[in-house]
N, C-alpha and C positions, 0 to 999 in steps of 0.2 A: 751404624754399627752397634751391635749389642754387647761388645766386649768379650765375646766368646771366640775361640779359635775358628778360623774359616772352615776347618775340617768338620767340626761339630755343627756349626751354623746356628743361626738364630732360630731356625725352625725347631731344632731339638729343644731349645730353651722354652719355646712356646708350647710344645707338646708336654714336656715334663711339668711346667707350671700349670698347664690346663688340667692335667690329671691330679696334681696336688690340690688345686682349688676345688675340683669336684669332690675330693675326699674330705675337704672341710665342710661341705654341705651335707654329704651323706657318707657313711662308711662304705667301703668297697662292696661289701656283701649286699647292700641295698640298692646299688646302682640300677639293677634290672628288675626291680619290683614294679608294681603298677600304681604307686602313689603319685600324686601330682609333682612332688619334688623329684622323684626318680625320673619322671618324664622330662623334666627340665634338664636334669643331668644327662639323660640319654640324648636329648636334642643337642646339647652343647658338645658331647663327645662325637656325635655324627658330624657336626660342623667342624670340629677340630680335625677329625680325620680327613674330611673333604679339603680343608685348607692345606693340610700336610701333603695330600696327594697332588693337588694343584701346584704346590711349591716344588715338589720333587720333579713333576713332569716338566714344569717350566725350566727348572735348573738343568736337568739332564737331557731333555729332548728338544726343547724349543729355543732357548737362548743360545746354545752353542752353534745352532744352524740358522740363526736369525738372518733373514734377508728381506727384500721388499715383498716377495711372494708369501712369506710367513707372517707378515705384520697383521693380517686379519686374525690369525690364530692367537697372536699376542693380545690383540684387542679383545677376543673372546675370554682369554684368561683374566684380563683386567676387569671385564664385566662380571665374571663369575666370582672373583675375589671380592669385588665391591658388594655384590648381592649377598655373599656369605658374611661379610662384615655387618651388613644391615640385619641379617638374620641373627647374628650373634647379639646385637643390641636388643632386638625384639625378644629373643629368648631370655636374655639377661634381665630384661624388665619383668619377666615372669617371676623371678626370684623375689623381687620387691613387691609386686602386686598380687602374687598368689597363683600364678598359672599362666599358660600360654594363651588361653582364650577367655 
């Protein structure tokens, strides 16, 4: 538990803190420039959005109707979240080492 009411959820905290951290690296007006730092922020924002979409889909569509037939869908969600987490680490290392590639 993240200490937030269940209504708001931990996902909202993740999204707000992700946007706040992005603003620490670049001002909002520079997020969509073509600089290497802007590309890192853009990649992080895309990953953040993908994580939020997966979480909402799992919470509203998958978990309430979970049964033996839907377990493969849950497995796919787990794989996608894991790959997204690895991508977050890879992109995050770009902040330290100067880029994605």
